[in-house]
C-alpha positions in Angstrom: 2.7 -69.0 -18.3 1.4 -66.6 -21.3 -2.1 -67.3 -19.9 -1.9 -66.6 -17.2 0.1 -63.3 -17.6 -2.5 -62.4 -20.4 -5.2 -62.9 -17.1 -3.3 -60.7 -14.9 -2.9 -58.2 -17.7 -6.6 -58.3 -18.7 -7.3 -58.1 -14.1 -5.1 -54.8 -14.0 -6.8 -53.2 -17.3 -10.4 -53.9 -15.4 -9.0 -52.7 -12.5 -6.9 -49.3 -14.2 -10.7 -48.9 -16.0 -12.6 -49.2 -12.4 -10.3 -46.6 -10.9 -11.1 -43.9 -13.7 -14.2 -44.2 -13.7 -16.0 -40.6 -13.4 -18.0 -41.8 -10.3 -14.7 -42.8 -8.9 -13.1 -39.5 -9.6 -15.9 -37.6 -8.4 -14.7 -39.7 -4.9 -11.1 -39.5 -5.2 -10.8 -35.6 -5.8 -11.9 -34.6 -2.5 -10.2 -37.4 -0.8 -7.0 -36.4 -2.3 -7.5 -32.6 -1.9 -8.4 -33.7 2.1 -5.1 -35.4 2.5 -2.8 -33.3 0.7 -4.0 -29.8 1.5 -6.9 -29.8 4.0 -7.5 -26.3 4.0 -9.0 -26.0 0.9 -11.3 -28.7 0.4 -14.3 -27.0 1.8 -13.2 -24.3 -0.6 -13.2 -26.6 -3.9 -16.3 -29.2 -2.7 -18.0 -25.5 -2.1 -17.4 -24.4 -5.7 -18.5 -27.1 -7.1 -21.9 -27.3 -5.1 -22.8 -24.1 -5.5 -21.7 -24.3 -9.5 -23.6 -27.5 -9.7 -26.9 -26.2 -7.9 -26.8 -23.5 -10.0 -26.7 -25.6 -13.2 -29.7 -27.8 -12.1 -32.9 -25.4 -13.3 -30.6 -26.0 -16.6 -30.2 -29.2 -16.3 -33.8 -30.1 -16.0 -34.9 -28.5 -18.9 -32.3 -30.0 -20.9 -33.3 -33.6 -19.9 -36.8 -32.6 -20.9 -36.1 -31.4 -24.3 -33.6 -34.4 -25.3 -36.1 -37.0 -24.0 -38.9 -35.3 -25.6 -37.0 -35.3 -29.0 -36.3 -38.8 -28.5 -39.1 -40.0 -27.9 -40.9 -38.1 -30.7 -38.8 -39.7 -32.6 -37.5 -35.7 -34.2 -34.2 -37.6 -36.0 -35.9 -38.3 -38.6 -36.3 -35.1 -40.1 -32.8 -34.9 -40.0 -33.2 -36.9 -43.3 -34.9 -34.2 -45.2 -31.4 -31.7 -45.6 -30.2 -34.3 -47.6 -33.0 -33.6 -50.8 -32.9 -31.3 -53.6 -29.6 -29.3 -54.8 -26.2 -29.5 -53.6 -26.2 -25.8 -51.8 -29.3 -26.4 -50.7 -28.3 -29.5 -48.5 -25.4 -28.1 -47.6 -27.4 -24.9 -45.6 -29.7 -27.7 -44.1 -27.0 -30.0 -43.1 -25.3 -27.6 -40.7 -28.7 -26.0 -39.4 -29.7 -29.5 -38.7 -27.0 -30.7 -37.5 -26.1 -27.8 -35.1 -29.9 -28.8 -33.5 -29.8 -32.5 -33.7 -29.1 -34.2 -30.5 -28.2 -37.6 -31.6 -24.9 -39.6 -30.7 -22.0 -40.5 -32.9 -23.1 -44.0 -32.8 -26.7 -43.3 -34.7 -24.9 -40.6 -37.2 -22.2 -43.1 -38.2 -25.1 -45.6 -39.9 -27.1 -42.9 -40.8 -24.3 -40.9 -43.0 -22.7 -44.0 -44.6 -26.3 -45.2 -46.4 -25.9 -41.4 -47.6 -22.8 -41.7 -48.9 -23.5 -45.1 -50.2 -26.6 -44.0 -51.9 -24.5 -40.7 -53.5 -25.0 -38.2 -51.2 -22.9 -35.0 -51.9 -19.7 -35.2 -49.9 -20.1 -31.6 -49.1 -23.5 -31.3 -47.4 -21.9 -34.6 -45.3 -19.0 -32.6 -44.4 -21.4 -29.5 -43.3 -23.2 -32.2 -40.5 -20.3 -33.9 -39.5 -18.8 -30.0 -38.8 -21.6 -28.5 -37.1 -23.4 -31.7 -35.5 -20.7 -32.0 -32.5 -20.8 -28.3 -31.2 -24.6 -28.1 -30.0 -27.3 -29.6 -29.7 -30.2 -28.3 -27.2 -28.9 -29.8 -24.1 -25.3 -28.5 -24.4 -27.0 -24.8 -25.6 -28.3 -24.9 -21.4 -24.9 -26.1 -19.8 -23.0 -23.9 -21.9 -25.6 -21.0 -20.7 -25.2 -21.8 -17.4 -21.6 -21.7 -17.0 -20.6 -19.0 -19.9 -23.8 -16.9 -20.3 -26.2 -16.7 -22.6 -24.4 -14.7 -25.3 -21.4 -17.1 -25.6 -24.1 -19.9 -26.1 -25.9 -18.0 -28.5 -23.0 -17.5 -30.7 -21.6 -21.2 -29.9 -24.9 -22.3 -31.9 -24.5 -19.6 -34.5 -20.8 -20.7 -34.9 -22.2 -24.4 -35.2 -23.9 -23.3 -38.3 -21.0 -21.3 -39.6 -18.7 -24.0 -39.1 -20.5 -26.2 -41.5 -21.5 -23.7 -43.7 -17.9 -23.0 -44.5 -17.0 -26.7 -45.0 -19.0 -27.8 -46.7 -18.8 -24.9 -49.2 -15.4 -25.2 -49.2 -15.4 -28.9 -49.6 -17.8 -28.8 -52.8 -15.3 -26.1 -54.4 -12.9 -28.9 -53.5 -14.9 -31.4 -55.3 -15.2 -29.1 -58.3 -11.6 -29.7 -58.7 -11.1 -32.7 -58.7 -10.6 -33.8 -54.8 -11.8 -36.5 -52.9 -12.9 -38.8 -55.9 -12.3 -41.9 -53.4 -13.7 -40.9 -50.4 -15.6 -43.7 -49.1 -13.4 -46.8 -46.8 -15.3 -50.4 -47.7 -18.2 -50.6 -45.5 -19.1 -54.2 -43.8 -22.5 -54.5 -43.3 -24.2 -54.3 -39.6 -25.1 -51.8 -37.5 -22.6 -49.6 -35.3 -22.0 -50.0 -32.1 -25.1 -51.8 -31.4 -27.7 -49.0 -32.2 -29.6 -51.6 -34.5 -31.8 -49.7 -37.3 -31.1 -45.9 -38.2 -33.2 -43.4 -35.8 -33.3 -41.6 -38.5 -36.4 -43.5 -40.7 -39.9 -42.7 -40.4 -41.8 -39.9 -39.0 -41.9 -37.7 -36.3 -44.8 -38.3 -33.5 -44.7 -35.1 -31.5 -47.5 -35.9 -29.6 -45.4 -38.8 -28.2 -47.9 -39.6 -25.3 -50.4 -41.3 -27.0 -47.9 -44.6 -27.4 -46.7 -46.8 -24.7 -43.3 -47.6 -26.0 -42.6 -43.8 -26.9 -44.1 -42.8 -22.9 -41.4 -45.4 -21.9 -38.3 -43.9 -24.0 -39.0 -40.2 -22.8 -39.0 -42.0 -19.2 -35.8 -43.9 -20.5 -34.1 -41.3 -21.9 -34.6 -38.7 -19.4 -33.1 -40.9 -16.5 -30.3 -41.7 -18.3 -29.6 -38.6 -19.6 -29.9 -37.1 -16.2 -27.4 -39.6 -14.6 -25.0 -38.8 -17.5 -25.2 -34.7 -16.7 -25.0 -34.7 -13.2 -22.3 -37.1 -13.1 -20.1 -35.2 -16.3 -20.9 -31.7 -14.1 -20.3 -33.0 -11.2 -16.6 -33.8 -12.5 -15.9 -31.0 -14.9 -17.2 -28.5 -11.7 -14.8 -30.1 -9.1 -12.2 -29.9 -12.0 -13.1 -26.5 -12.2 -12.8 -25.7 -8.4 -9.3 -27.3 -8.7 -8.1 -24.8 -11.3 -9.2 -22.1 -9.9 -8.1 -22.5 -6.7 -4.2 -24.0 -7.6 -3.5 -23.2 -11.5 -2.2 -19.2 -10.8 -4.2 -16.4 -13.2 -0.8 -15.2 -13.9 -0.1 -18.4 -16.4 -3.3 -18.5 -17.9 -3.2 -14.9 -19.0 0.3 -15.6 -20.1 -0.6 -18.3 -22.4 -4.1 -17.3 -23.4 -5.1 -13.4 -22.2 -4.1 -10.7 -24.0 -5.0 -9.1 -27.5 -4.0 -10.4 -30.7 -4.7 -13.3 -32.7 -2.0 -15.7 -31.6 -4.0 -16.7 -27.8 -6.6 -17.7 -30.1 -4.9 -19.9 -32.5 -3.7 -21.6 -28.9 -7.0 -21.7 -27.4 -8.0 -23.7 -30.8 -5.2 -25.7 -30.9 -4.9 -26.6 -26.9 -8.6 -27.2 -27.2 -8.4 -30.2 -29.9 -6.3 -32.7 -27.4 -7.9 -31.1 -24.2 -11.3 -31.5 -24.5 -13.5 -34.2 -22.2 -16.6 -33.4 -23.6 -19.6 -31.0 -24.7 -20.5 -31.0 -21.2 -18.1 -31.4 -19.0 -15.8 -28.3 -21.5 -18.4 -25.4 -20.4 -17.6 -24.7 -17.0 -13.4 -26.1 -17.4 -13.1 -22.5 -19.6 -15.5 -21.0 -17.8 -12.4 -21.4 -14.7 -9.6 -20.7 -17.3 -11.9 -17.6 -18.5 -11.9 -16.8 -14.2 -8.3 -17.0 -14.4 -7.7 -14.4 -18.0 -8.2 -16.3 -20.9 -9.9 -14.1 -23.8 -13.4 -14.9 -24.6 -11.9 -15.6 -28.5 -9.7 -18.3 -27.1 -12.3 -19.5 -25.3 -14.4 -20.1 -27.9 -12.0 -21.0 -30.3 -11.0 -23.6 -27.8 -15.0 -25.2 -27.4 -15.5 -25.1 -31.5 -12.0 -27.2 -31.5 -12.3 -28.9 -29.3 -16.0 -30.3 -30.0 -14.6 -31.2 -33.4 -11.7 -32.9 -32.5 -13.5 -35.2 -29.5 -12.8 -38.6 -30.3 -16.6 -39.7 -30.8 -16.9 -36.9 -33.6 -13.5 -38.2 -35.3 -14.3 -41.4 -35.0 -17.7 -41.2 -36.9 -15.7 -39.9 -40.1 -12.4 -42.1 -39.6 -15.0 -45.1 -39.8 -16.5 -44.4 -42.9 -13.7 -42.1 -45.1 -10.4 -42.4 -46.1 -7.1 -40.3 -44.6 -7.4 -37.1 -47.0 -11.2 -36.6 -46.6 -10.4 -37.1 -42.5 -7.2 -34.4 -42.7 -9.7 -32.3 -44.6 -12.6 -32.5 -41.8 -10.1 -31.8 -38.9 -8.5 -29.2 -41.1 -11.5 -27.4 -41.9 -12.8 -27.5 -38.3 -9.4 -25.8 -36.1 -9.5 -23.6 -39.1 -12.4 -22.7 -38.3 -12.4 -22.6 -35.0 -9.6 -19.6 -35.1 -11.9 -17.8 -37.4 -14.3 -18.0 -35.1 -12.9 -17.2 -32.1 -11.3 -13.8 -34.0 -14.5 -13.2 -34.9 -16.3 -13.3 -31.4 -12.8 -11.6 -29.7 -14.1 -8.7 -31.8 -17.6 -8.9 -30.8 -17.9 -10.0 -27.0 -16.9 -6.9 -25.8 -20.4 -5.0 -27.4 -22.4 -8.4 -26.1 
């Protein structure tokens, strides 16, 4: 009887997973609107299609860029950030973290190796805080939804928050904090990623090697499907938000002057964030409905730092006090950046 119950529960979970897959949601959302509110179905679909078509050039550039970086092995350059003096490491870790288009699964074995070899936690924290915020594809997708000024400031924010967190941790280390930062690590790879992609040297003329040409084709195809999938869902959700969420309600919560909307934006962004590709269209919808630009920036920055992949990468390697510092620095930095951008936005 117990085995039958467990089997039934497993089948229910598999069925629920299929129903909540992104492609199924993309199909179910228009169908549900068509059944419940037929008059507005065409309007919502039109908003999503128009936004997606407008984003296609940005998607194409983003796909080609990340495929090139992967095929050339540009990840190897990141290791150079962790050479030299501590302050130099913090600066370069923040810079490289904001430019590296690599998943948390790849970062985990790399950071684990650095920490095991004695790389300072301050530089690692700088990399951890900056890397989820921006990468080349995210830059283009953010610019398509929220404009180039917002995207450029978010890229600068990635570096600033990395510097903020890195130097803050360096100060705390000098005060005796984080004396036992690392969790015990088991041997083996992470998530089936195999060896660290940060080893070796980049090969910029990747087309001279067959395996790298195959990497370019595979990464290009995979990322094209990934971006189209998530952006299609995001633009459908944006259409729902614009159609059904009153502008007055959004403006009441995250509109108006002062610091409070920015703080709320950061605190809401932490649990509500989907991923760096789906978030910009949703935030664009919120801005249309009355969200301030400072609150939008705080939402994006706090959400990136507290996304599940970013948090998992930190939690898997360090003890709770370091993880708490990561979240505190990330959300606190998001609020400061939101305040700064809120003051700057009217002049851009």
